[in-house]
Residue, then its C-alpha position, 0 to 999 in steps of 0.5 A: m493468536p488472532a487471524p492475520v490483518r491482511l493488506f492489499l496494496e497496488t501503485t501506479y506511476h508515470p516516470g515521464f511526468r513524475y506522478g502517480g497514485w496508490g491504492v489500499a485495502r485492509d481486512v481486519a477481522g473481516v471488516v474491509t476498508g480501503q484508501a487511494g491517494g497519490e502525489r506529483n513530483t515524486t518517485a515510485s519508491r515514495l509512492d510504495l512507502m506512502a501506500l504502506i504507510a496508509a495501510l499499516d497506520g492505525l492498525p490493531p497489534g498482531p501479525v500482518e499479511v501484506h499482498s501485492a503484485s507490484a515489485g517495488l512494493i513487495g520489496a519495501a514490504r520485505i525490507l520492513a519484515a526484515p530484522p533491524g539493520a538488515d537492509s538500510p535504505s538511503d533514500d526517502l528516510d522521512l517515509w522510511a522512518k513512519a513506515l518502520k515505526l508503524a511496522q515496529g512489533r509487528v510480524l509481517a508476512v509478504k504474499p506476492a499476488a497475481k495481477a489478473p482481472g478480477a483479482p484484488s490487484a486490478f481493483l486497487a490498480a484502478w483506484a491507484e489510477v484515480g489517486q493518480d489523476k486527482a494528484k495530477a490535477k490538485g497535488l497530494f491526495s488521499a481519500a477513502i474508497p467508497k463502501p459501495n465500491l468496496a462492496k465489489l471487491v472480492l478477496p481471496 
């Protein structure tokens, strides 16, 4: 059985102004890639789904580990990992449909992560803030995290 793909995700959200961002790092067979994004006029749960969709999009088949310190992301990932029909979401059905399609046929293991300085969660929270700032100024935003920055990320 192949080694699981490891996904590291974090989001940030400003409820007063309804904008936020997300950061994702993917470890696929030792190759680490990352992406950050954000949106304005949104909700925290939509941002969680956007992060999961960005993380799952284009992954090779096989088992997936989802690491996050965010309770919302952990909850959304657990719904994706559950058997069909176990928990039916009622909001954001457009994003849930995309996320469920990308998770289909995969075994997802959800692993809560520590929110500590130097941990992947801190690195990705900083990139989520970058996505939030870009989205606040320009609207929907998504871009790759530059490779020199990813080189600083230490995965457990």
